[in-house]
A tleap script that builds the chain and sets N, CA, C and O, in Angstrom:
source leaprc.protein.ff14SB
mol = sequence {
  NSER VAL PHE ILE PRO ALA GLY PRO ALA GLN
  ALA GLN VAL VAL VAL HIE ILE SER LYS ALA
  SER GLN ARG MET SER VAL SER VAL ASP GLY
  ALA GLN ARG TYR VAL TRP ARG ILE SER THR
  GLY ARG ALA GLY PHE GLY THR PRO SER GLY
  VAL PHE ARG PRO GLN MET LEU ALA ARG SER
  TRP PHE SER ARG LYS TYR TYR ASN SER PRO
  MET PRO TYR SER ILE PHE TYR HIE LYS GLY
  TYR ALA ILE HIE GLY THR ASN TYR LEU SER
  ARG LEU GLY GLY PRO ALA SER HIE GLY CYS
  VAL ARG LEU HIE PRO ALA ASN ALA ALA VAL
  LEU PHE SER LEU VAL GLN ARG TYR ARG SER
  ALA THR ARG ILE ILE VAL CSER
}
set mol.1.N position { -18.503 27.087 18.445 }
set mol.1.CA position { -17.158 26.831 17.923 }
set mol.1.C position { -16.117 27.489 18.819 }
set mol.1.O position { -16.388 28.486 19.488 }
set mol.2.N position { -14.952 26.924 18.816 }
set mol.2.CA position { -13.862 27.403 19.660 }
set mol.2.C position { -12.882 28.206 18.811 }
set mol.2.O position { -12.503 27.773 17.722 }
set mol.3.N position { -12.477 29.354 19.296 }
set mol.3.CA position { -11.489 30.164 18.589 }
set mol.3.C position { -10.098 29.648 18.919 }
set mol.3.O position { -9.724 29.548 20.088 }
set mol.4.N position { -9.339 29.323 17.886 }
set mol.4.CA position { -7.955 28.863 18.081 }
set mol.4.C position { -7.051 29.891 17.413 }
set mol.4.O position { -7.066 30.036 16.190 }
set mol.5.N position { -6.264 30.603 18.215 }
set mol.5.CA position { -5.396 31.626 17.618 }
set mol.5.C position { -4.350 31.003 16.686 }
set mol.5.O position { -3.861 29.898 16.919 }
set mol.6.N position { -4.031 31.736 15.644 }
set mol.6.CA position { -3.011 31.256 14.703 }
set mol.6.C position { -1.649 31.298 15.375 }
set mol.6.O position { -1.381 32.166 16.205 }
set mol.7.N position { -0.798 30.362 15.013 }
set mol.7.CA position { 0.570 30.342 15.541 }
set mol.7.C position { 1.386 31.435 14.883 }
set mol.7.O position { 0.854 32.209 14.088 }
set mol.8.N position { 2.664 31.509 15.199 }
set mol.8.CA position { 3.520 32.527 14.588 }
set mol.8.C position { 3.556 32.341 13.070 }
set mol.8.O position { 3.556 31.214 12.575 }
set mol.9.N position { 3.587 33.442 12.349 }
set mol.9.CA position { 3.628 33.361 10.891 }
set mol.9.C position { 4.909 32.663 10.469 }
set mol.9.O position { 5.971 32.865 11.059 }
set mol.10.N position { 4.788 31.842 9.442 }
set mol.10.CA position { 5.972 31.135 8.970 }
set mol.10.C position { 6.675 31.935 7.893 }
set mol.10.O position { 6.030 32.476 6.994 }
set mol.11.N position { 7.975 32.011 7.977 }
set mol.11.CA position { 8.754 32.748 6.980 }
set mol.11.C position { 8.562 32.119 5.609 }
set mol.11.O position { 8.511 30.897 5.473 }
set mol.12.N position { 8.456 32.966 4.600 }
set mol.12.CA position { 8.404 32.496 3.222 }
set mol.12.C position { 9.836 32.481 2.686 }
set mol.12.O position { 10.521 33.503 2.698 }
set mol.13.N position { 10.278 31.324 2.222 }
set mol.13.CA position { 11.630 31.192 1.689 }
set mol.13.C position { 11.526 30.957 0.180 }
set mol.13.O position { 10.823 30.054 -0.274 }
set mol.14.N position { 12.234 31.782 -0.581 }
set mol.14.CA position { 12.272 31.608 -2.030 }
set mol.14.C position { 13.722 31.396 -2.456 }
set mol.14.O position { 14.591 32.230 -2.202 }
set mol.15.N position { 13.960 30.264 -3.108 }
set mol.15.CA position { 15.274 29.924 -3.637 }
set mol.15.C position { 15.176 30.128 -5.140 }
set mol.15.O position { 14.490 29.369 -5.824 }
set mol.16.N position { 15.855 31.143 -5.659 }
set mol.16.CA position { 15.798 31.393 -7.102 }
set mol.16.C position { 17.111 30.974 -7.743 }
set mol.16.O position { 18.179 31.477 -7.393 }
set mol.17.N position { 17.016 30.047 -8.684 }
set mol.17.CA position { 18.178 29.506 -9.367 }
set mol.17.C position { 18.180 30.043 -10.791 }
set mol.17.O position { 17.251 29.794 -11.559 }
set mol.18.N position { 19.231 30.783 -11.141 }
set mol.18.CA position { 19.355 31.321 -12.492 }
set mol.18.C position { 20.371 30.499 -13.270 }
set mol.18.O position { 21.563 30.503 -12.963 }
set mol.19.N position { 19.876 29.791 -14.284 }
set mol.19.CA position { 20.791 29.011 -15.114 }
set mol.19.C position { 21.670 29.931 -15.960 }
set mol.19.O position { 22.814 29.590 -16.261 }
set mol.20.N position { 21.142 31.099 -16.346 }
set mol.20.CA position { 21.902 32.043 -17.173 }
set mol.20.C position { 23.117 32.589 -16.419 }
set mol.20.O position { 24.214 32.656 -16.974 }
set mol.21.N position { 22.924 32.977 -15.156 }
set mol.21.CA position { 24.027 33.587 -14.401 }
set mol.21.C position { 24.766 32.584 -13.513 }
set mol.21.O position { 25.793 32.914 -12.920 }
set mol.22.N position { 24.231 31.337 -13.421 }
set mol.22.CA position { 24.828 30.319 -12.541 }
set mol.22.C position { 24.947 30.864 -11.117 }
set mol.22.O position { 25.978 30.725 -10.458 }
set mol.23.N position { 23.854 31.490 -10.667 }
set mol.23.CA position { 23.775 32.027 -9.315 }
set mol.23.C position { 22.459 31.586 -8.683 }
set mol.23.O position { 21.465 31.354 -9.372 }
set mol.24.N position { 22.476 31.477 -7.371 }
set mol.24.CA position { 21.283 31.193 -6.586 }
set mol.24.C position { 21.105 32.349 -5.621 }
set mol.24.O position { 22.044 32.743 -4.929 }
set mol.25.N position { 19.891 32.893 -5.580 }
set mol.25.CA position { 19.611 33.886 -4.544 }
set mol.25.C position { 18.557 33.304 -3.621 }
set mol.25.O position { 17.632 32.621 -4.060 }
set mol.26.N position { 18.711 33.585 -2.337 }
set mol.26.CA position { 17.793 33.067 -1.326 }
set mol.26.C position { 17.187 34.261 -0.605 }
set mol.26.O position { 17.894 35.090 -0.033 }
set mol.27.N position { 15.855 34.329 -0.647 }
set mol.27.CA position { 15.136 35.403 0.037 }
set mol.27.C position { 14.279 34.825 1.147 }
set mol.27.O position { 13.708 33.743 1.014 }
set mol.28.N position { 14.200 35.562 2.242 }
set mol.28.CA position { 13.346 35.188 3.362 }
set mol.28.C position { 12.401 36.356 3.600 }
set mol.28.O position { 12.835 37.479 3.856 }
set mol.29.N position { 11.097 36.076 3.513 }
set mol.29.CA position { 10.073 37.119 3.654 }
set mol.29.C position { 10.352 38.309 2.740 }
set mol.29.O position { 10.195 39.459 3.149 }
set mol.30.N position { 10.762 38.036 1.513 }
set mol.30.CA position { 10.952 39.080 0.518 }
set mol.30.C position { 12.292 39.788 0.575 }
set mol.30.O position { 12.595 40.584 -0.314 }
set mol.31.N position { 13.104 39.528 1.589 }
set mol.31.CA position { 14.413 40.176 1.707 }
set mol.31.C position { 15.507 39.203 1.264 }
set mol.31.O position { 15.607 38.087 1.773 }
set mol.32.N position { 16.321 39.647 0.308 }
set mol.32.CA position { 17.402 38.777 -0.168 }
set mol.32.C position { 18.431 38.581 0.938 }
set mol.32.O position { 18.960 39.545 1.491 }
set mol.33.N position { 18.708 37.314 1.251 }
set mol.33.CA position { 19.667 36.981 2.309 }
set mol.33.C position { 21.009 36.516 1.764 }
set mol.33.O position { 22.059 36.830 2.325 }
set mol.34.N position { 20.968 35.766 0.665 }
set mol.34.CA position { 22.199 35.163 0.145 }
set mol.34.C position { 22.199 35.182 -1.378 }
set mol.34.O position { 21.147 35.102 -2.012 }
set mol.35.N position { 23.392 35.290 -1.955 }
set mol.35.CA position { 23.606 35.036 -3.380 }
set mol.35.C position { 24.859 34.180 -3.466 }
set mol.35.O position { 25.922 34.564 -2.977 }
set mol.36.N position { 24.724 33.017 -4.092 }
set mol.36.CA position { 25.832 32.067 -4.174 }
set mol.36.C position { 26.066 31.629 -5.605 }
set mol.36.O position { 25.133 31.563 -6.404 }
set mol.37.N position { 27.334 31.325 -5.929 }
set mol.37.CA position { 27.673 30.721 -7.219 }
set mol.37.C position { 27.256 29.251 -7.177 }
set mol.37.O position { 27.420 28.571 -6.164 }
set mol.38.N position { 26.717 28.780 -8.295 }
set mol.38.CA position { 26.253 27.394 -8.386 }
set mol.38.C position { 26.722 26.783 -9.697 }
set mol.38.O position { 27.305 27.461 -10.543 }
set mol.39.N position { 26.458 25.499 -9.849 }
set mol.39.CA position { 26.592 24.814 -11.134 }
set mol.39.C position { 25.291 24.082 -11.404 }
set mol.39.O position { 24.793 23.340 -10.558 }
set mol.40.N position { 24.744 24.301 -12.602 }
set mol.40.CA position { 23.571 23.529 -13.028 }
set mol.40.C position { 24.026 22.569 -14.116 }
set mol.40.O position { 25.225 22.405 -14.338 }
set mol.41.N position { 23.083 21.937 -14.790 }
set mol.41.CA position { 23.401 20.902 -15.772 }
set mol.41.C position { 24.233 21.393 -16.941 }
set mol.41.O position { 23.957 22.437 -17.533 }
set mol.42.N position { 25.264 20.612 -17.262 }
set mol.42.CA position { 26.112 20.935 -18.417 }
set mol.42.C position { 25.420 20.460 -19.698 }
set mol.42.O position { 24.347 19.858 -19.654 }
set mol.43.N position { 26.057 20.744 -20.835 }
set mol.43.CA position { 25.485 20.377 -22.138 }
set mol.43.C position { 25.064 18.906 -22.150 }
set mol.43.O position { 25.830 18.020 -21.773 }
set mol.44.N position { 23.857 18.677 -22.581 }
set mol.44.CA position { 23.336 17.312 -22.633 }
set mol.44.C position { 22.646 16.877 -21.351 }
set mol.44.O position { 21.989 15.836 -21.325 }
set mol.45.N position { 22.785 17.659 -20.286 }
set mol.45.CA position { 22.161 17.350 -18.994 }
set mol.45.C position { 21.470 18.610 -18.483 }
set mol.45.O position { 22.061 19.391 -17.736 }
set mol.46.N position { 20.232 18.801 -18.885 }
set mol.46.CA position { 19.535 20.019 -18.475 }
set mol.46.C position { 19.076 19.974 -17.033 }
set mol.46.O position { 18.843 18.906 -16.467 }
set mol.47.N position { 18.952 21.152 -16.452 }
set mol.47.CA position { 18.304 21.314 -15.157 }
set mol.47.C position { 16.900 21.818 -15.463 }
set mol.47.O position { 16.755 22.887 -16.056 }
set mol.48.N position { 15.852 21.074 -15.071 }
set mol.48.CA position { 14.493 21.486 -15.442 }
set mol.48.C position { 14.109 22.835 -14.826 }
set mol.48.O position { 14.404 23.116 -13.665 }
set mol.49.N position { 13.436 23.666 -15.647 }
set mol.49.CA position { 12.931 24.951 -15.171 }
set mol.49.C position { 11.531 24.767 -14.608 }
set mol.49.O position { 10.806 23.846 -14.985 }
set mol.50.N position { 11.163 25.669 -13.693 }
set mol.50.CA position { 9.814 25.629 -13.135 }
set mol.50.C position { 9.827 26.085 -11.695 }
set mol.50.O position { 10.838 26.551 -11.168 }
set mol.51.N position { 8.672 25.936 -11.079 }
set mol.51.CA position { 8.519 26.281 -9.658 }
set mol.51.C position { 8.261 24.982 -8.909 }
set mol.51.O position { 7.353 24.225 -9.252 }
set mol.52.N position { 9.070 24.732 -7.884 }
set mol.52.CA position { 9.022 23.460 -7.169 }
set mol.52.C position { 8.973 23.689 -5.668 }
set mol.52.O position { 9.222 24.793 -5.183 }
set mol.53.N position { 8.649 22.633 -4.946 }
set mol.53.CA position { 8.713 22.641 -3.486 }
set mol.53.C position { 9.661 21.520 -3.064 }
set mol.53.O position { 9.794 20.515 -3.763 }
set mol.54.N position { 10.317 21.700 -1.916 }
set mol.54.CA position { 11.205 20.614 -1.455 }
set mol.54.C position { 10.398 19.344 -1.206 }
set mol.54.O position { 9.333 19.395 -0.591 }
set mol.55.N position { 10.897 18.215 -1.679 }
set mol.55.CA position { 10.191 16.946 -1.512 }
set mol.55.C position { 10.836 16.064 -0.455 }
set mol.55.O position { 10.147 15.455 0.364 }
set mol.56.N position { 12.167 15.999 -0.478 }
set mol.56.CA position { 12.868 15.166 0.490 }
set mol.56.C position { 14.194 15.825 0.832 }
set mol.56.O position { 14.884 16.353 -0.040 }
set mol.57.N position { 14.539 15.787 2.107 }
set mol.57.CA position { 15.817 16.335 2.546 }
set mol.57.C position { 16.684 15.193 3.069 }
set mol.57.O position { 16.208 14.307 3.778 }
set mol.58.N position { 17.958 15.233 2.709 }
set mol.58.CA position { 18.899 14.203 3.171 }
set mol.58.C position { 20.226 14.870 3.515 }
set mol.58.O position { 20.903 15.404 2.637 }
set mol.59.N position { 20.594 14.838 4.786 }
set mol.59.CA position { 21.839 15.452 5.254 }
set mol.59.C position { 23.050 14.815 4.568 }
set mol.59.O position { 23.993 15.510 4.191 }
set mol.60.N position { 23.019 13.517 4.413 }
set mol.60.CA position { 24.117 12.805 3.772 }
set mol.60.C position { 23.515 11.863 2.732 }
set mol.60.O position { 22.706 11.002 3.077 }
set mol.61.N position { 23.896 12.014 1.475 }
set mol.61.CA position { 23.316 11.222 0.392 }
set mol.61.C position { 24.406 10.907 -0.611 }
set mol.61.O position { 25.330 11.696 -0.809 }
set mol.62.N position { 24.294 9.752 -1.241 }
set mol.62.CA position { 25.235 9.364 -2.282 }
set mol.62.C position { 24.443 8.974 -3.513 }
set mol.62.O position { 23.469 8.227 -3.422 }
set mol.63.N position { 24.857 9.476 -4.658 }
set mol.63.CA position { 24.120 9.248 -5.899 }
set mol.63.C position { 24.167 7.778 -6.302 }
set mol.63.O position { 25.241 7.204 -6.480 }
set mol.64.N position { 22.995 7.184 -6.441 }
set mol.64.CA position { 22.933 5.811 -6.933 }
set mol.64.C position { 23.163 5.791 -8.438 }
set mol.64.O position { 23.581 4.776 -8.997 }
set mol.65.N position { 22.887 6.921 -9.091 }
set mol.65.CA position { 22.963 6.988 -10.550 }
set mol.65.C position { 24.373 7.319 -11.044 }
set mol.65.O position { 24.791 6.844 -12.100 }
set mol.66.N position { 25.106 8.136 -10.276 }
set mol.66.CA position { 26.406 8.614 -10.737 }
set mol.66.C position { 27.524 8.259 -9.772 }
set mol.66.O position { 27.943 9.084 -8.960 }
set mol.67.N position { 28.007 7.017 -9.867 }
set mol.67.CA position { 29.244 6.564 -9.215 }
set mol.67.C position { 29.296 6.799 -7.716 }
set mol.67.O position { 30.370 7.034 -7.161 }
set mol.68.N position { 28.145 6.738 -7.054 }
set mol.68.CA position { 28.085 6.926 -5.601 }
set mol.68.C position { 28.670 8.273 -5.164 }
set mol.68.O position { 29.208 8.398 -4.064 }
set mol.69.N position { 28.558 9.274 -6.035 }
set mol.69.CA position { 29.087 10.613 -5.730 }
set mol.69.C position { 28.421 11.183 -4.492 }
set mol.69.O position { 27.207 11.064 -4.326 }
set mol.70.N position { 29.219 11.812 -3.609 }
set mol.70.CA position { 28.620 12.417 -2.412 }
set mol.70.C position { 27.759 13.622 -2.770 }
set mol.70.O position { 28.142 14.447 -3.600 }
set mol.71.N position { 26.599 13.714 -2.141 }
set mol.71.CA position { 25.666 14.816 -2.334 }
set mol.71.C position { 25.251 15.333 -0.951 }
set mol.71.O position { 24.110 15.141 -0.531 }
set mol.72.N position { 26.186 15.994 -0.243 }
set mol.72.CA position { 25.836 16.459 1.108 }
set mol.72.C position { 24.752 17.532 1.073 }
set mol.72.O position { 24.668 18.320 0.131 }
set mol.73.N position { 23.931 17.547 2.111 }
set mol.73.CA position { 22.860 18.541 2.265 }
set mol.73.C position { 21.934 18.564 1.055 }
set mol.73.O position { 21.668 19.625 0.491 }
set mol.74.N position { 21.449 17.404 0.664 }
set mol.74.CA position { 20.577 17.318 -0.504 }
set mol.74.C position { 19.159 17.771 -0.197 }
set mol.74.O position { 18.553 17.374 0.798 }
set mol.75.N position { 18.647 18.623 -1.093 }
set mol.75.CA position { 17.249 19.038 -1.057 }
set mol.75.C position { 16.670 18.594 -2.395 }
set mol.75.O position { 16.858 19.258 -3.415 }
set mol.76.N position { 15.962 17.464 -2.380 }
set mol.76.CA position { 15.362 16.941 -3.606 }
set mol.76.C position { 14.072 17.709 -3.874 }
set mol.76.O position { 13.255 17.912 -2.976 }
set mol.77.N position { 13.905 18.136 -5.141 }
set mol.77.CA position { 12.740 18.960 -5.446 }
set mol.77.C position { 11.949 18.517 -6.664 }
set mol.77.O position { 10.824 18.980 -6.853 }
set mol.78.N position { 12.498 17.628 -7.510 }
set mol.78.CA position { 11.763 17.223 -8.717 }
set mol.78.C position { 12.407 15.993 -9.327 }
set mol.78.O position { 13.545 16.062 -9.793 }
set mol.79.N position { 11.699 14.861 -9.334 }
set mol.79.CA position { 12.119 13.652 -10.053 }
set mol.79.C position { 13.598 13.306 -9.903 }
set mol.79.O position { 14.263 13.025 -10.901 }
set mol.80.N position { 14.116 13.320 -8.707 }
set mol.80.CA position { 15.517 12.955 -8.507 }
set mol.80.C position { 16.496 14.113 -8.620 }
set mol.80.O position { 17.678 13.960 -8.312 }
set mol.81.N position { 16.013 15.268 -9.059 }
set mol.81.CA position { 16.880 16.458 -9.096 }
set mol.81.C position { 16.959 17.046 -7.697 }
set mol.81.O position { 15.980 17.055 -6.951 }
set mol.82.N position { 18.163 17.544 -7.352 }
set mol.82.CA position { 18.373 18.071 -6.002 }
set mol.82.C position { 19.294 19.287 -6.053 }
set mol.82.O position { 20.037 19.502 -7.011 }
set mol.83.N position { 19.211 20.066 -4.984 }
set mol.83.CA position { 20.211 21.091 -4.697 }
set mol.83.C position { 21.117 20.429 -3.665 }
set mol.83.O position { 20.619 19.890 -2.677 }
set mol.84.N position { 22.436 20.454 -3.867 }
set mol.84.CA position { 23.322 19.802 -2.904 }
set mol.84.C position { 24.724 20.375 -2.957 }
set mol.84.O position { 25.097 21.046 -3.920 }
set mol.85.N position { 25.490 20.109 -1.927 }
set mol.85.CA position { 26.883 20.524 -1.865 }
set mol.85.C position { 27.727 19.736 -2.848 }
set mol.85.O position { 27.344 18.652 -3.288 }
set mol.86.N position { 28.884 20.297 -3.188 }
set mol.86.CA position { 29.787 19.627 -4.120 }
set mol.86.C position { 31.233 19.828 -3.695 }
set mol.86.O position { 31.561 20.790 -3.001 }
set mol.87.N position { 32.095 18.907 -4.120 }
set mol.87.CA position { 33.538 19.067 -3.908 }
set mol.87.C position { 34.186 19.748 -5.102 }
set mol.87.O position { 35.349 20.145 -5.031 }
set mol.88.N position { 33.436 19.890 -6.216 }
set mol.88.CA position { 33.985 20.490 -7.437 }
set mol.88.C position { 33.856 22.009 -7.373 }
set mol.88.O position { 33.127 22.618 -8.156 }
set mol.89.N position { 34.577 22.611 -6.423 }
set mol.89.CA position { 34.430 24.040 -6.170 }
set mol.89.C position { 34.886 24.891 -7.345 }
set mol.89.O position { 34.333 25.965 -7.581 }
set mol.90.N position { 35.888 24.424 -8.085 }
set mol.90.CA position { 36.405 25.210 -9.206 }
set mol.90.C position { 35.377 25.341 -10.328 }
set mol.90.O position { 35.474 26.242 -11.160 }
set mol.91.N position { 34.399 24.447 -10.349 }
set mol.91.CA position { 33.385 24.467 -11.411 }
set mol.91.C position { 32.198 25.366 -11.071 }
set mol.91.O position { 31.374 25.646 -11.941 }
set mol.92.N position { 32.095 25.825 -9.812 }
set mol.92.CA position { 30.970 26.682 -9.428 }
set mol.92.C position { 31.011 27.972 -10.234 }
set mol.92.O position { 32.076 28.560 -10.423 }
set mol.93.N position { 29.849 28.410 -10.707 }
set mol.93.CA position { 29.775 29.597 -11.547 }
set mol.93.C position { 29.632 29.241 -13.016 }
set mol.93.O position { 29.500 30.124 -13.863 }
set mol.94.N position { 29.657 27.931 -13.324 }
set mol.94.CA position { 29.472 27.463 -14.700 }
set mol.94.C position { 28.760 26.132 -14.701 }
set mol.94.O position { 28.827 25.400 -13.714 }
set mol.95.N position { 28.069 25.792 -15.799 }
set mol.95.CA position { 27.360 24.512 -15.884 }
set mol.95.C position { 28.331 23.344 -15.759 }
set mol.95.O position { 29.354 23.323 -16.442 }
set mol.96.N position { 28.030 22.371 -14.898 }
set mol.96.CA position { 28.974 21.270 -14.693 }
set mol.96.C position { 28.298 19.958 -14.311 }
set mol.96.O position { 28.918 18.900 -14.422 }
set mol.97.N position { 27.047 19.997 -13.865 }
set mol.97.CA position { 26.447 18.809 -13.256 }
set mol.97.C position { 25.685 17.955 -14.268 }
set mol.97.O position { 25.619 18.279 -15.454 }
set mol.98.N position { 25.118 16.869 -13.776 }
set mol.98.CA position { 24.233 16.019 -14.572 }
set mol.98.C position { 22.794 16.523 -14.489 }
set mol.98.O position { 21.874 15.822 -14.910 }
set mol.99.N position { 22.588 17.715 -13.955 }
set mol.99.CA position { 21.241 18.286 -13.873 }
set mol.99.C position { 20.898 18.814 -12.496 }
set mol.99.O position { 20.014 19.659 -12.354 }
set mol.100.N position { 21.597 18.319 -11.472 }
set mol.100.CA position { 21.369 18.837 -10.121 }
set mol.100.C position { 21.941 20.250 -10.014 }
set mol.100.O position { 22.681 20.705 -10.887 }
set mol.101.N position { 21.587 20.926 -8.938 }
set mol.101.CA position { 22.106 22.260 -8.665 }
set mol.101.C position { 23.140 22.113 -7.557 }
set mol.101.O position { 22.805 21.780 -6.420 }
set mol.102.N position { 24.391 22.364 -7.899 }
set mol.102.CA position { 25.491 22.201 -6.941 }
set mol.102.C position { 25.867 23.547 -6.345 }
set mol.102.O position { 25.807 24.577 -7.017 }
set mol.103.N position { 26.255 23.527 -5.075 }
set mol.103.CA position { 26.796 24.723 -4.455 }
set mol.103.C position { 27.835 24.343 -3.424 }
set mol.103.O position { 27.990 23.171 -3.082 }
set mol.104.N position { 28.554 25.358 -2.923 }
set mol.104.CA position { 29.612 25.131 -1.941 }
set mol.104.C position { 29.010 24.426 -0.727 }
set mol.104.O position { 27.921 24.799 -0.290 }
set mol.105.N position { 29.687 23.416 -0.169 }
set mol.105.CA position { 29.120 22.672 0.964 }
set mol.105.C position { 28.723 23.560 2.151 }
set mol.105.O position { 27.723 23.282 2.814 }
set mol.106.N position { 29.479 24.610 2.425 }
set mol.106.CA position { 29.118 25.496 3.543 }
set mol.106.C position { 27.796 26.213 3.256 }
set mol.106.O position { 26.957 26.367 4.144 }
set mol.107.N position { 27.624 26.650 2.006 }
set mol.107.CA position { 26.368 27.304 1.618 }
set mol.107.C position { 25.220 26.299 1.587 }
set mol.107.O position { 24.091 26.616 1.959 }
set mol.108.N position { 25.528 25.083 1.138 }
set mol.108.CA position { 24.510 24.028 1.107 }
set mol.108.C position { 24.007 23.737 2.522 }
set mol.108.O position { 22.822 23.470 2.717 }
set mol.109.N position { 24.901 23.787 3.502 }
set mol.109.CA position { 24.525 23.539 4.900 }
set mol.109.C position { 23.594 24.636 5.409 }
set mol.109.O position { 22.622 24.355 6.110 }
set mol.110.N position { 23.892 25.885 5.056 }
set mol.110.CA position { 23.046 27.016 5.458 }
set mol.110.C position { 21.657 26.874 4.836 }
set mol.110.O position { 20.644 27.023 5.519 }
set mol.111.N position { 21.622 26.586 3.532 }
set mol.111.CA position { 20.340 26.438 2.833 }
set mol.111.C position { 19.543 25.268 3.392 }
set mol.111.O position { 18.337 25.378 3.614 }
set mol.112.N position { 20.224 24.145 3.617 }
set mol.112.CA position { 19.568 22.946 4.143 }
set mol.112.C position { 18.873 23.255 5.465 }
set mol.112.O position { 17.723 22.869 5.676 }
set mol.113.N position { 19.572 23.948 6.346 }
set mol.113.CA position { 19.022 24.302 7.654 }
set mol.113.C position { 17.796 25.214 7.522 }
set mol.113.O position { 16.806 25.047 8.234 }
set mol.114.N position { 17.878 26.172 6.605 }
set mol.114.CA position { 16.762 27.099 6.373 }
set mol.114.C position { 15.544 26.361 5.823 }
set mol.114.O position { 14.421 26.571 6.282 }
set mol.115.N position { 15.777 25.496 4.836 }
set mol.115.CA position { 14.675 24.754 4.218 }
set mol.115.C position { 14.085 23.753 5.211 }
set mol.115.O position { 12.873 23.536 5.232 }
set mol.116.N position { 14.939 23.148 6.028 }
set mol.116.CA position { 14.465 22.202 7.043 }
set mol.116.C position { 13.495 22.914 7.994 }
set mol.116.O position { 12.467 22.363 8.387 }
set mol.117.N position { 13.848 24.139 8.348 }
set mol.117.CA position { 13.037 24.903 9.293 }
set mol.117.C position { 11.738 25.406 8.676 }
set mol.117.O position { 10.701 25.422 9.340 }
set mol.118.N position { 11.787 25.817 7.410 }
set mol.118.CA position { 10.621 26.426 6.749 }
set mol.118.C position { 10.190 25.632 5.520 }
set mol.118.O position { 9.789 26.206 4.508 }
set mol.119.N position { 10.275 24.326 5.617 }
set mol.119.CA position { 10.040 23.452 4.470 }
set mol.119.C position { 8.716 23.709 3.761 }
set mol.119.O position { 8.683 23.821 2.535 }
set mol.120.N position { 7.621 23.806 4.522 }
set mol.120.CA position { 6.308 23.954 3.904 }
set mol.120.C position { 6.114 25.331 3.273 }
set mol.120.O position { 5.191 25.530 2.482 }
set mol.121.N position { 6.981 26.278 3.622 }
set mol.121.CA position { 6.859 27.647 3.098 }
set mol.121.C position { 7.992 27.970 2.133 }
set mol.121.O position { 8.278 29.140 1.878 }
set mol.122.N position { 8.645 26.926 1.588 }
set mol.122.CA position { 9.774 27.131 0.677 }
set mol.122.C position { 9.337 26.855 -0.761 }
set mol.122.O position { 8.678 25.858 -1.054 }
set mol.123.N position { 9.725 27.772 -1.646 }
set mol.123.CA position { 9.548 27.581 -3.089 }
set mol.123.C position { 10.913 27.634 -3.747 }
set mol.123.O position { 11.768 28.438 -3.377 }
set mol.124.N position { 11.105 26.761 -4.731 }
set mol.124.CA position { 12.346 26.711 -5.499 }
set mol.124.C position { 11.988 27.075 -6.932 }
set mol.124.O position { 11.208 26.382 -7.585 }
set mol.125.N position { 12.563 28.163 -7.409 }
set mol.125.CA position { 12.257 28.647 -8.760 }
set mol.125.C position { 13.514 28.489 -9.604 }
set mol.125.O position { 14.564 29.048 -9.287 }
set mol.126.N position { 13.394 27.722 -10.683 }
set mol.126.CA position { 14.519 27.495 -11.579 }
set mol.126.C position { 14.187 28.125 -12.918 }
set mol.126.O position { 13.185 27.773 -13.541 }
set mol.127.N position { 15.019 29.056 -13.366 }
set mol.127.CA position { 14.769 29.703 -14.660 }
set mol.127.C position { 16.078 29.902 -15.409 }
set mol.127.O position { 16.079 30.432 -16.520 }
savepdb mol mol.pdb
quit
């Protein structure tokens, strides 16, 4: 048998979404890198809890379900639910969405780039 050395270790990325505090914290290899204000689902539109992995990434996306609303830097993680940028900045920090996790477009761009790079080592925890 041939010995094949392992490549560089891949960073572990954990995106923790707190519905109670309407905050997202992002850790890389156990060190917290970012904490951002978010909006999760408002009354009648829950954001599902659980542990997920990114399923599909889309730099530019428009909601087919909700009036072609722009969803920049979308990270889809469960049955059509995504983390994405929003123009409704005044609503960040409180429940406002139809179930997706919204954040400031600049923060969404940072997260998108991180998840794109470490996709297979990313976990999304919603609680």
